[in-house]
N, CA, C and O atoms as a Maestro MAE file, in Angstrom:
{
 s_m_m2io_version
 :::
 2.0.0
}

f_m_ct {
 s_m_title
 :::
 protein
 m_atom[308] {
  # First column is atom index #
  i_m_mmod_type
  r_m_x_coord
  r_m_y_coord
  r_m_z_coord
  i_m_residue_number
  s_m_chain_name
  s_m_pdb_residue_name
  s_m_pdb_atom_name
  i_m_atomic_number
  :::
  1 25 3.311 -12.214 -0.152 1 A "UNK " " N  " 7
  2 3 3.345 -11.158 -0.594 1 A "UNK " " CA " 6
  3 2 2.727 -9.907 0.287 1 A "UNK " " C  " 6
  4 15 3.061 -8.743 0.070 1 A "UNK " " O  " 8
  5 25 1.740 -10.309 1.356 2 A "UNK " " N  " 7
  6 3 1.248 -9.201 2.690 2 A "UNK " " CA " 6
  7 2 2.311 -9.064 3.513 2 A "UNK " " C  " 6
  8 15 2.532 -8.009 4.109 2 A "UNK " " O  " 8
  9 25 2.922 -9.928 3.596 3 A "UNK " " N  " 7
  10 3 4.483 -10.174 4.409 3 A "UNK " " CA " 6
  11 2 4.790 -9.210 3.971 3 A "UNK " " C  " 6
  12 15 4.451 -8.299 4.726 3 A "UNK " " O  " 8
  13 25 5.513 -8.699 2.700 4 A "UNK " " N  " 7
  14 3 6.419 -7.813 2.340 4 A "UNK " " CA " 6
  15 2 5.564 -6.492 2.174 4 A "UNK " " C  " 6
  16 15 6.242 -5.471 2.061 4 A "UNK " " O  " 8
  17 25 4.247 -6.343 2.140 5 A "UNK " " N  " 7
  18 3 3.794 -5.471 2.382 5 A "UNK " " CA " 6
  19 2 3.646 -4.622 3.528 5 A "UNK " " C  " 6
  20 15 3.567 -3.397 3.624 5 A "UNK " " O  " 8
  21 25 3.624 -5.664 4.484 6 A "UNK " " N  " 7
  22 3 3.764 -5.129 5.930 6 A "UNK " " CA " 6
  23 2 4.881 -4.555 6.142 6 A "UNK " " C  " 6
  24 15 4.900 -3.548 6.850 6 A "UNK " " O  " 8
  25 25 6.081 -5.075 5.567 7 A "UNK " " N  " 7
  26 3 7.486 -4.771 5.801 7 A "UNK " " CA " 6
  27 2 7.647 -3.546 5.328 7 A "UNK " " C  " 6
  28 15 8.302 -2.711 5.952 7 A "UNK " " O  " 8
  29 25 6.851 -3.191 3.724 8 A "UNK " " N  " 7
  30 3 7.177 -2.033 3.133 8 A "UNK " " CA " 6
  31 2 6.466 -1.049 4.489 8 A "UNK " " C  " 6
  32 15 7.102 -0.201 5.115 8 A "UNK " " O  " 8
  33 25 5.332 -1.333 4.679 9 A "UNK " " N  " 7
  34 3 4.199 -0.282 5.445 9 A "UNK " " CA " 6
  35 2 5.151 -0.197 6.783 9 A "UNK " " C  " 6
  36 15 5.095 0.846 7.434 9 A "UNK " " O  " 8
  37 25 5.951 -1.166 7.183 10 A "UNK " " N  " 7
  38 3 6.561 -0.496 8.504 10 A "UNK " " CA " 6
  39 2 8.102 -0.019 8.681 10 A "UNK " " C  " 6
  40 15 8.754 0.099 9.719 10 A "UNK " " O  " 8
  41 25 8.448 0.202 7.425 11 A "UNK " " N  " 7
  42 3 9.607 0.676 6.876 11 A "UNK " " CA " 6
  43 2 9.431 2.470 6.919 11 A "UNK " " C  " 6
  44 15 10.255 3.322 7.251 11 A "UNK " " O  " 8
  45 25 7.816 2.631 6.374 12 A "UNK " " N  " 7
  46 3 7.146 4.129 6.283 12 A "UNK " " CA " 6
  47 2 6.881 4.368 8.108 12 A "UNK " " C  " 6
  48 15 7.318 5.318 8.758 12 A "UNK " " O  " 8
  49 25 6.218 3.445 8.533 13 A "UNK " " N  " 7
  50 3 5.913 3.790 10.249 13 A "UNK " " CA " 6
  51 2 5.541 3.001 10.546 13 A "UNK " " C  " 6
  52 15 4.501 2.452 10.182 13 A "UNK " " O  " 8
  53 25 6.769 2.506 11.803 14 A "UNK " " N  " 7
  54 3 6.735 1.230 12.384 14 A "UNK " " CA " 6
  55 2 5.879 1.227 13.448 14 A "UNK " " C  " 6
  56 15 5.696 0.149 14.015 14 A "UNK " " O  " 8
  57 25 5.116 2.553 13.979 15 A "UNK " " N  " 7
  58 3 4.311 2.540 14.965 15 A "UNK " " CA " 6
  59 2 2.871 1.815 14.992 15 A "UNK " " C  " 6
  60 15 2.116 1.724 15.960 15 A "UNK " " O  " 8
  61 25 2.624 1.174 13.295 16 A "UNK " " N  " 7
  62 3 1.395 1.078 13.194 16 A "UNK " " CA " 6
  63 2 1.060 -0.244 13.489 16 A "UNK " " C  " 6
  64 15 1.999 -1.004 13.256 16 A "UNK " " O  " 8
  65 25 -0.160 -0.911 14.013 17 A "UNK " " N  " 7
  66 3 -0.611 -2.073 13.337 17 A "UNK " " CA " 6
  67 2 -1.263 -2.479 12.074 17 A "UNK " " C  " 6
  68 15 -2.481 -2.634 11.990 17 A "UNK " " O  " 8
  69 25 -0.361 -2.665 10.999 18 A "UNK " " N  " 7
  70 3 -1.043 -2.789 9.520 18 A "UNK " " CA " 6
  71 2 -1.481 -4.125 9.685 18 A "UNK " " C  " 6
  72 15 -2.124 -4.332 8.657 18 A "UNK " " O  " 8
  73 25 -1.499 -4.717 10.080 19 A "UNK " " N  " 7
  74 3 -2.533 -6.417 10.242 19 A "UNK " " CA " 6
  75 2 -4.065 -5.715 10.816 19 A "UNK " " C  " 6
  76 15 -5.153 -6.108 10.396 19 A "UNK " " O  " 8
  77 25 -3.965 -5.039 11.447 20 A "UNK " " N  " 7
  78 3 -5.214 -4.627 12.159 20 A "UNK " " CA " 6
  79 2 -6.023 -3.055 11.151 20 A "UNK " " C  " 6
  80 15 -7.230 -2.907 10.962 20 A "UNK " " O  " 8
  81 25 -5.301 -2.441 10.843 21 A "UNK " " N  " 7
  82 3 -5.782 -1.350 10.832 21 A "UNK " " CA " 6
  83 2 -6.743 -1.238 9.351 21 A "UNK " " C  " 6
  84 15 -6.591 -1.914 8.334 21 A "UNK " " O  " 8
  85 25 -7.455 -0.486 9.528 22 A "UNK " " N  " 7
  86 3 -8.168 -0.879 8.277 22 A "UNK " " CA " 6
  87 2 -8.993 0.635 7.777 22 A "UNK " " C  " 6
  88 15 -10.095 0.506 7.244 22 A "UNK " " O  " 8
  89 25 -8.441 1.982 7.962 23 A "UNK " " N  " 7
  90 3 -8.090 3.342 7.850 23 A "UNK " " CA " 6
  91 2 -7.389 4.059 7.789 23 A "UNK " " C  " 6
  92 15 -7.505 5.250 8.080 23 A "UNK " " O  " 8
  93 25 -6.176 3.308 7.259 24 A "UNK " " N  " 7
  94 3 -5.014 4.283 7.415 24 A "UNK " " CA " 6
  95 2 -4.602 5.833 5.934 24 A "UNK " " C  " 6
  96 15 -3.604 6.530 5.750 24 A "UNK " " O  " 8
  97 25 -5.675 5.768 5.371 25 A "UNK " " N  " 7
  98 3 -6.268 6.937 4.650 25 A "UNK " " CA " 6
  99 2 -7.272 8.040 5.376 25 A "UNK " " C  " 6
  100 15 -7.129 9.263 5.346 25 A "UNK " " O  " 8
  101 25 -8.103 7.451 5.898 26 A "UNK " " N  " 7
  102 3 -9.293 8.143 6.866 26 A "UNK " " CA " 6
  103 2 -8.778 8.458 7.932 26 A "UNK " " C  " 6
  104 15 -8.916 9.603 8.363 26 A "UNK " " O  " 8
  105 25 -8.109 7.569 8.563 27 A "UNK " " N  " 7
  106 3 -7.396 8.323 10.073 27 A "UNK " " CA " 6
  107 2 -6.378 8.896 9.938 27 A "UNK " " C  " 6
  108 15 -5.920 9.174 11.046 27 A "UNK " " O  " 8
  109 25 -5.396 9.428 8.660 28 A "UNK " " N  " 7
  110 3 -4.555 10.073 8.369 28 A "UNK " " CA " 6
  111 2 -3.367 9.738 8.802 28 A "UNK " " C  " 6
  112 15 -2.510 10.433 9.349 28 A "UNK " " O  " 8
  113 25 -3.369 8.086 8.388 29 A "UNK " " N  " 7
  114 3 -1.718 7.536 8.791 29 A "UNK " " CA " 6
  115 2 -1.202 7.475 8.206 29 A "UNK " " C  " 6
  116 15 -0.043 7.741 8.525 29 A "UNK " " O  " 8
  117 25 -1.475 7.040 6.625 30 A "UNK " " N  " 7
  118 3 -0.735 7.416 5.484 30 A "UNK " " CA " 6
  119 2 -1.010 8.568 5.088 30 A "UNK " " C  " 6
  120 15 -2.206 8.818 5.239 30 A "UNK " " O  " 8
  121 25 -0.195 9.701 4.470 31 A "UNK " " N  " 7
  122 3 -0.169 11.222 4.034 31 A "UNK " " CA " 6
  123 2 0.328 11.230 2.710 31 A "UNK " " C  " 6
  124 15 1.104 10.338 2.364 31 A "UNK " " O  " 8
  125 25 0.030 12.000 2.030 32 A "UNK " " N  " 7
  126 3 0.620 12.181 0.501 32 A "UNK " " CA " 6
  127 2 2.078 11.727 0.281 32 A "UNK " " C  " 6
  128 15 2.439 10.910 -0.566 32 A "UNK " " O  " 8
  129 25 2.743 12.277 1.030 33 A "UNK " " N  " 7
  130 3 4.361 11.638 1.276 33 A "UNK " " CA " 6
  131 2 4.432 10.340 1.165 33 A "UNK " " C  " 6
  132 15 4.668 9.698 0.141 33 A "UNK " " O  " 8
  133 25 4.208 9.914 2.325 34 A "UNK " " N  " 7
  134 3 4.080 8.290 2.550 34 A "UNK " " CA " 6
  135 2 3.454 7.513 1.229 34 A "UNK " " C  " 6
  136 15 4.129 6.757 0.530 34 A "UNK " " O  " 8
  137 25 2.089 7.809 1.002 35 A "UNK " " N  " 7
  138 3 1.764 7.256 0.237 35 A "UNK " " CA " 6
  139 2 2.783 7.195 -1.313 35 A "UNK " " C  " 6
  140 15 3.064 6.094 -1.788 35 A "UNK " " O  " 8
  141 25 3.188 8.287 -1.876 36 A "UNK " " N  " 7
  142 3 4.091 8.197 -2.725 36 A "UNK " " CA " 6
  143 2 5.238 7.413 -2.495 36 A "UNK " " C  " 6
  144 15 5.640 7.204 -3.639 36 A "UNK " " O  " 8
  145 25 6.101 6.786 -1.635 37 A "UNK " " N  " 7
  146 3 7.022 6.633 -1.363 37 A "UNK " " CA " 6
  147 2 6.403 4.948 -1.277 37 A "UNK " " C  " 6
  148 15 7.028 4.029 -1.806 37 A "UNK " " O  " 8
  149 25 5.363 4.774 -0.683 38 A "UNK " " N  " 7
  150 3 4.752 3.043 -0.593 38 A "UNK " " CA " 6
  151 2 4.511 2.911 -2.269 38 A "UNK " " C  " 6
  152 15 4.532 1.804 -2.806 38 A "UNK " " O  " 8
  153 25 4.327 3.900 -2.876 39 A "UNK " " N  " 7
  154 3 3.943 3.237 -4.621 39 A "UNK " " CA " 6
  155 2 5.265 2.634 -5.067 39 A "UNK " " C  " 6
  156 15 5.447 1.490 -5.485 39 A "UNK " " O  " 8
  157 25 6.302 3.767 -4.877 40 A "UNK " " N  " 7
  158 3 7.803 3.392 -5.344 40 A "UNK " " CA " 6
  159 2 8.086 2.608 -4.916 40 A "UNK " " C  " 6
  160 15 9.037 2.147 -5.547 40 A "UNK " " O  " 8
  161 25 7.754 1.805 -3.775 41 A "UNK " " N  " 7
  162 3 8.187 0.469 -2.895 41 A "UNK " " CA " 6
  163 2 7.987 -0.877 -3.543 41 A "UNK " " C  " 6
  164 15 8.610 -1.906 -3.805 41 A "UNK " " O  " 8
  165 25 6.334 -0.124 -3.713 42 A "UNK " " N  " 7
  166 3 5.724 -1.748 -3.823 42 A "UNK " " CA " 6
  167 2 5.764 -1.596 -5.889 42 A "UNK " " C  " 6
  168 15 5.215 -2.494 -6.527 42 A "UNK " " O  " 8
  169 25 6.347 -0.591 -6.531 43 A "UNK " " N  " 7
  170 3 6.400 -1.103 -7.718 43 A "UNK " " CA " 6
  171 2 7.844 -1.767 -8.238 43 A "UNK " " C  " 6
  172 15 7.941 -2.715 -9.018 43 A "UNK " " O  " 8
  173 25 8.979 -1.008 -7.591 44 A "UNK " " N  " 7
  174 3 9.774 -1.634 -7.278 44 A "UNK " " CA " 6
  175 2 9.977 -3.412 -6.572 44 A "UNK " " C  " 6
  176 15 10.685 -4.243 -7.140 44 A "UNK " " O  " 8
  177 25 9.561 -3.569 -5.872 45 A "UNK " " N  " 7
  178 3 9.406 -4.838 -4.702 45 A "UNK " " CA " 6
  179 2 8.270 -5.937 -5.933 45 A "UNK " " C  " 6
  180 15 8.425 -7.146 -6.108 45 A "UNK " " O  " 8
  181 25 7.577 -5.370 -6.372 46 A "UNK " " N  " 7
  182 3 6.219 -6.436 -7.126 46 A "UNK " " CA " 6
  183 2 6.367 -5.749 -8.806 46 A "UNK " " C  " 6
  184 15 5.270 -5.638 -9.355 46 A "UNK " " O  " 8
  185 25 7.356 -5.376 -9.499 47 A "UNK " " N  " 7
  186 3 7.923 -5.070 -10.783 47 A "UNK " " CA " 6
  187 2 6.075 -4.642 -11.630 47 A "UNK " " C  " 6
  188 15 5.611 -5.094 -12.676 47 A "UNK " " O  " 8
  189 25 5.533 -3.775 -10.774 48 A "UNK " " N  " 7
  190 3 4.483 -2.971 -11.122 48 A "UNK " " CA " 6
  191 2 4.084 -1.970 -11.479 48 A "UNK " " C  " 6
  192 15 4.607 -1.027 -10.884 48 A "UNK " " O  " 8
  193 25 3.077 -1.594 -12.503 49 A "UNK " " N  " 7
  194 3 3.422 -0.030 -12.570 49 A "UNK " " CA " 6
  195 2 1.603 0.363 -11.899 49 A "UNK " " C  " 6
  196 15 0.607 -0.278 -12.236 49 A "UNK " " O  " 8
  197 25 1.608 1.513 -10.952 50 A "UNK " " N  " 7
  198 3 0.505 1.792 -10.631 50 A "UNK " " CA " 6
  199 2 -0.144 3.267 -10.832 50 A "UNK " " C  " 6
  200 15 0.122 4.238 -10.123 50 A "UNK " " O  " 8
  201 25 -0.707 3.260 -11.515 51 A "UNK " " N  " 7
  202 3 -1.236 4.631 -12.476 51 A "UNK " " CA " 6
  203 2 -2.003 5.335 -11.609 51 A "UNK " " C  " 6
  204 15 -2.545 4.815 -10.634 51 A "UNK " " O  " 8
  205 25 -2.106 6.757 -11.964 52 A "UNK " " N  " 7
  206 3 -2.888 7.565 -10.647 52 A "UNK " " CA " 6
  207 2 -4.909 7.201 -10.536 52 A "UNK " " C  " 6
  208 15 -5.742 7.632 -9.738 52 A "UNK " " O  " 8
  209 25 -5.057 6.178 -11.817 53 A "UNK " " N  " 7
  210 3 -6.226 5.483 -11.637 53 A "UNK " " CA " 6
  211 2 -6.415 5.186 -10.169 53 A "UNK " " C  " 6
  212 15 -7.341 5.650 -9.504 53 A "UNK " " O  " 8
  213 25 -5.252 4.190 -9.595 54 A "UNK " " N  " 7
  214 3 -5.151 3.613 -8.590 54 A "UNK " " CA " 6
  215 2 -4.923 4.142 -7.597 54 A "UNK " " C  " 6
  216 15 -4.580 3.442 -6.644 54 A "UNK " " O  " 8
  217 25 -5.021 5.487 -7.455 55 A "UNK " " N  " 7
  218 3 -4.815 6.483 -6.327 55 A "UNK " " CA " 6
  219 2 -6.070 6.468 -5.437 55 A "UNK " " C  " 6
  220 15 -6.519 7.572 -5.129 55 A "UNK " " O  " 8
  221 25 -6.687 5.391 -4.989 56 A "UNK " " N  " 7
  222 3 -8.117 5.769 -4.384 56 A "UNK " " CA " 6
  223 2 -7.966 4.970 -2.677 56 A "UNK " " C  " 6
  224 15 -7.241 4.152 -2.110 56 A "UNK " " O  " 8
  225 25 -9.038 5.742 -2.410 57 A "UNK " " N  " 7
  226 3 -9.236 5.411 -0.531 57 A "UNK " " CA " 6
  227 2 -9.020 3.680 -0.601 57 A "UNK " " C  " 6
  228 15 -8.293 3.068 0.182 57 A "UNK " " O  " 8
  229 25 -9.800 3.058 -1.693 58 A "UNK " " N  " 7
  230 3 -9.805 1.909 -1.313 58 A "UNK " " CA " 6
  231 2 -8.452 0.778 -1.290 58 A "UNK " " C  " 6
  232 15 -8.038 -0.261 -0.775 58 A "UNK " " O  " 8
  233 25 -8.187 1.694 -2.121 59 A "UNK " " N  " 7
  234 3 -6.765 0.275 -2.781 59 A "UNK " " CA " 6
  235 2 -5.988 1.000 -1.540 59 A "UNK " " C  " 6
  236 15 -5.521 0.010 -0.976 59 A "UNK " " O  " 8
  237 25 -5.552 2.170 -0.747 60 A "UNK " " N  " 7
  238 3 -4.897 2.208 0.000 60 A "UNK " " CA " 6
  239 2 -5.260 2.346 1.380 60 A "UNK " " C  " 6
  240 15 -4.426 2.512 2.270 60 A "UNK " " O  " 8
  241 25 -6.555 2.277 1.575 61 A "UNK " " N  " 7
  242 3 -6.945 2.322 3.589 61 A "UNK " " CA " 6
  243 2 -6.513 1.281 3.946 61 A "UNK " " C  " 6
  244 15 -6.451 1.368 5.173 61 A "UNK " " O  " 8
  245 25 -5.986 -0.169 3.478 62 A "UNK " " N  " 7
  246 3 -5.432 -1.480 4.798 62 A "UNK " " CA " 6
  247 2 -4.369 -1.960 4.015 62 A "UNK " " C  " 6
  248 15 -4.133 -1.288 3.011 62 A "UNK " " O  " 8
  249 25 -3.710 -2.883 4.199 63 A "UNK " " N  " 7
  250 3 -2.775 -3.776 4.299 63 A "UNK " " CA " 6
  251 2 -3.535 -4.466 3.116 63 A "UNK " " C  " 6
  252 15 -3.106 -4.226 1.987 63 A "UNK " " O  " 8
  253 25 -5.018 -5.606 3.296 64 A "UNK " " N  " 7
  254 3 -5.574 -5.812 2.557 64 A "UNK " " CA " 6
  255 2 -6.068 -5.195 1.040 64 A "UNK " " C  " 6
  256 15 -6.190 -5.749 -0.053 64 A "UNK " " O  " 8
  257 25 -6.251 -4.064 1.399 65 A "UNK " " N  " 7
  258 3 -6.729 -3.450 0.404 65 A "UNK " " CA " 6
  259 2 -5.195 -3.429 -0.966 65 A "UNK " " C  " 6
  260 15 -5.168 -3.847 -2.123 65 A "UNK " " O  " 8
  261 25 -4.114 -2.738 -0.102 66 A "UNK " " N  " 7
  262 3 -3.038 -2.632 -0.747 66 A "UNK " " CA " 6
  263 2 -2.795 -4.094 -1.659 66 A "UNK " " C  " 6
  264 15 -2.486 -4.045 -2.850 66 A "UNK " " O  " 8
  265 25 -2.970 -5.298 -0.968 67 A "UNK " " N  " 7
  266 3 -2.471 -6.414 -1.421 67 A "UNK " " CA " 6
  267 2 -3.399 -7.211 -2.579 67 A "UNK " " C  " 6
  268 15 -3.047 -8.011 -3.446 67 A "UNK " " O  " 8
  269 25 -4.944 -6.582 -2.189 68 A "UNK " " N  " 7
  270 3 -5.735 -6.782 -3.315 68 A "UNK " " CA " 6
  271 2 -5.414 -6.024 -4.511 68 A "UNK " " C  " 6
  272 15 -5.693 -6.590 -5.568 68 A "UNK " " O  " 8
  273 25 -4.787 -4.643 -4.597 69 A "UNK " " N  " 7
  274 3 -4.874 -3.838 -5.394 69 A "UNK " " CA " 6
  275 2 -3.535 -4.447 -6.056 69 A "UNK " " C  " 6
  276 15 -3.568 -4.627 -7.273 69 A "UNK " " O  " 8
  277 25 -2.376 -4.776 -5.360 70 A "UNK " " N  " 7
  278 3 -1.002 -5.385 -6.023 70 A "UNK " " CA " 6
  279 2 -0.930 -6.726 -6.771 70 A "UNK " " C  " 6
  280 15 -0.130 -6.911 -7.689 70 A "UNK " " O  " 8
  281 25 -1.820 -7.675 -6.330 71 A "UNK " " N  " 7
  282 3 -2.447 -9.007 -7.023 71 A "UNK " " CA " 6
  283 2 -3.082 -8.872 -8.310 71 A "UNK " " C  " 6
  284 15 -2.779 -9.566 -9.281 71 A "UNK " " O  " 8
  285 25 -3.816 -8.126 -8.309 72 A "UNK " " N  " 7
  286 3 -4.703 -7.641 -9.501 72 A "UNK " " CA " 6
  287 2 -3.467 -7.176 -10.697 72 A "UNK " " C  " 6
  288 15 -3.086 -7.701 -11.743 72 A "UNK " " O  " 8
  289 25 -3.103 -6.007 -10.002 73 A "UNK " " N  " 7
  290 3 -2.174 -5.387 -11.048 73 A "UNK " " CA " 6
  291 2 -1.034 -6.145 -11.451 73 A "UNK " " C  " 6
  292 15 -0.457 -5.829 -12.491 73 A "UNK " " O  " 8
  293 25 -0.594 -7.205 -10.690 74 A "UNK " " N  " 7
  294 3 0.290 -7.806 -11.034 74 A "UNK " " CA " 6
  295 2 0.230 -9.335 -11.995 74 A "UNK " " C  " 6
  296 15 1.120 -9.981 -12.549 74 A "UNK " " O  " 8
  297 25 -1.218 -9.526 -11.882 75 A "UNK " " N  " 7
  298 3 -2.218 -10.367 -13.018 75 A "UNK " " CA " 6
  299 2 -2.475 -9.677 -14.306 75 A "UNK " " C  " 6
  300 15 -2.583 -10.378 -15.312 75 A "UNK " " O  " 8
  301 25 -2.588 -8.353 -14.402 76 A "UNK " " N  " 7
  302 3 -3.255 -7.176 -15.573 76 A "UNK " " CA " 6
  303 2 -1.280 -7.186 -16.311 76 A "UNK " " C  " 6
  304 15 -1.130 -7.730 -17.405 76 A "UNK " " O  " 8
  305 25 -0.517 -6.818 -15.887 77 A "UNK " " N  " 7
  306 3 0.746 -7.067 -16.024 77 A "UNK " " CA " 6
  307 2 1.838 -7.647 -16.437 77 A "UNK " " C  " 6
  308 15 2.936 -7.242 -16.054 77 A "UNK " " O  " 8
  :::
 }
 m_bond[307] {
  # First column is bond index #
  i_m_from
  i_m_to
  i_m_order
  :::
  1 1 2 1
  2 2 3 1
  3 3 4 2
  4 3 5 1
  5 5 6 1
  6 6 7 1
  7 7 8 2
  8 7 9 1
  9 9 10 1
  10 10 11 1
  11 11 12 2
  12 11 13 1
  13 13 14 1
  14 14 15 1
  15 15 16 2
  16 15 17 1
  17 17 18 1
  18 18 19 1
  19 19 20 2
  20 19 21 1
  21 21 22 1
  22 22 23 1
  23 23 24 2
  24 23 25 1
  25 25 26 1
  26 26 27 1
  27 27 28 2
  28 27 29 1
  29 29 30 1
  30 30 31 1
  31 31 32 2
  32 31 33 1
  33 33 34 1
  34 34 35 1
  35 35 36 2
  36 35 37 1
  37 37 38 1
  38 38 39 1
  39 39 40 2
  40 39 41 1
  41 41 42 1
  42 42 43 1
  43 43 44 2
  44 43 45 1
  45 45 46 1
  46 46 47 1
  47 47 48 2
  48 47 49 1
  49 49 50 1
  50 50 51 1
  51 51 52 2
  52 51 53 1
  53 53 54 1
  54 54 55 1
  55 55 56 2
  56 55 57 1
  57 57 58 1
  58 58 59 1
  59 59 60 2
  60 59 61 1
  61 61 62 1
  62 62 63 1
  63 63 64 2
  64 63 65 1
  65 65 66 1
  66 66 67 1
  67 67 68 2
  68 67 69 1
  69 69 70 1
  70 70 71 1
  71 71 72 2
  72 71 73 1
  73 73 74 1
  74 74 75 1
  75 75 76 2
  76 75 77 1
  77 77 78 1
  78 78 79 1
  79 79 80 2
  80 79 81 1
  81 81 82 1
  82 82 83 1
  83 83 84 2
  84 83 85 1
  85 85 86 1
  86 86 87 1
  87 87 88 2
  88 87 89 1
  89 89 90 1
  90 90 91 1
  91 91 92 2
  92 91 93 1
  93 93 94 1
  94 94 95 1
  95 95 96 2
  96 95 97 1
  97 97 98 1
  98 98 99 1
  99 99 100 2
  100 99 101 1
  101 101 102 1
  102 102 103 1
  103 103 104 2
  104 103 105 1
  105 105 106 1
  106 106 107 1
  107 107 108 2
  108 107 109 1
  109 109 110 1
  110 110 111 1
  111 111 112 2
  112 111 113 1
  113 113 114 1
  114 114 115 1
  115 115 116 2
  116 115 117 1
  117 117 118 1
  118 118 119 1
  119 119 120 2
  120 119 121 1
  121 121 122 1
  122 122 123 1
  123 123 124 2
  124 123 125 1
  125 125 126 1
  126 126 127 1
  127 127 128 2
  128 127 129 1
  129 129 130 1
  130 130 131 1
  131 131 132 2
  132 131 133 1
  133 133 134 1
  134 134 135 1
  135 135 136 2
  136 135 137 1
  137 137 138 1
  138 138 139 1
  139 139 140 2
  140 139 141 1
  141 141 142 1
  142 142 143 1
  143 143 144 2
  144 143 145 1
  145 145 146 1
  146 146 147 1
  147 147 148 2
  148 147 149 1
  149 149 150 1
  150 150 151 1
  151 151 152 2
  152 151 153 1
  153 153 154 1
  154 154 155 1
  155 155 156 2
  156 155 157 1
  157 157 158 1
  158 158 159 1
  159 159 160 2
  160 159 161 1
  161 161 162 1
  162 162 163 1
  163 163 164 2
  164 163 165 1
  165 165 166 1
  166 166 167 1
  167 167 168 2
  168 167 169 1
  169 169 170 1
  170 170 171 1
  171 171 172 2
  172 171 173 1
  173 173 174 1
  174 174 175 1
  175 175 176 2
  176 175 177 1
  177 177 178 1
  178 178 179 1
  179 179 180 2
  180 179 181 1
  181 181 182 1
  182 182 183 1
  183 183 184 2
  184 183 185 1
  185 185 186 1
  186 186 187 1
  187 187 188 2
  188 187 189 1
  189 189 190 1
  190 190 191 1
  191 191 192 2
  192 191 193 1
  193 193 194 1
  194 194 195 1
  195 195 196 2
  196 195 197 1
  197 197 198 1
  198 198 199 1
  199 199 200 2
  200 199 201 1
  201 201 202 1
  202 202 203 1
  203 203 204 2
  204 203 205 1
  205 205 206 1
  206 206 207 1
  207 207 208 2
  208 207 209 1
  209 209 210 1
  210 210 211 1
  211 211 212 2
  212 211 213 1
  213 213 214 1
  214 214 215 1
  215 215 216 2
  216 215 217 1
  217 217 218 1
  218 218 219 1
  219 219 220 2
  220 219 221 1
  221 221 222 1
  222 222 223 1
  223 223 224 2
  224 223 225 1
  225 225 226 1
  226 226 227 1
  227 227 228 2
  228 227 229 1
  229 229 230 1
  230 230 231 1
  231 231 232 2
  232 231 233 1
  233 233 234 1
  234 234 235 1
  235 235 236 2
  236 235 237 1
  237 237 238 1
  238 238 239 1
  239 239 240 2
  240 239 241 1
  241 241 242 1
  242 242 243 1
  243 243 244 2
  244 243 245 1
  245 245 246 1
  246 246 247 1
  247 247 248 2
  248 247 249 1
  249 249 250 1
  250 250 251 1
  251 251 252 2
  252 251 253 1
  253 253 254 1
  254 254 255 1
  255 255 256 2
  256 255 257 1
  257 257 258 1
  258 258 259 1
  259 259 260 2
  260 259 261 1
  261 261 262 1
  262 262 263 1
  263 263 264 2
  264 263 265 1
  265 265 266 1
  266 266 267 1
  267 267 268 2
  268 267 269 1
  269 269 270 1
  270 270 271 1
  271 271 272 2
  272 271 273 1
  273 273 274 1
  274 274 275 1
  275 275 276 2
  276 275 277 1
  277 277 278 1
  278 278 279 1
  279 279 280 2
  280 279 281 1
  281 281 282 1
  282 282 283 1
  283 283 284 2
  284 283 285 1
  285 285 286 1
  286 286 287 1
  287 287 288 2
  288 287 289 1
  289 289 290 1
  290 290 291 1
  291 291 292 2
  292 291 293 1
  293 293 294 1
  294 294 295 1
  295 295 296 2
  296 295 297 1
  297 297 298 1
  298 298 299 1
  299 299 300 2
  300 299 301 1
  301 301 302 1
  302 302 303 1
  303 303 304 2
  304 303 305 1
  305 305 306 1
  306 306 307 1
  307 307 308 2
  :::
 }
}
């Protein structure tokens, strides 16, 4: 699952080491347009729905945060 998330992130910007980067939002690596694209890709790939309440720095600041959110939403839905 994490490999697929990294692949999706690399499709958005392949100049970032997503395994190591822990501040995608804080360092402005992901902007609002990137996050919109990312959400669409995650929803399609993992058959989940990411609501506005999920749009937090904690959920999108790292690949691990995204993975945790996707796993949680997959279990809930």
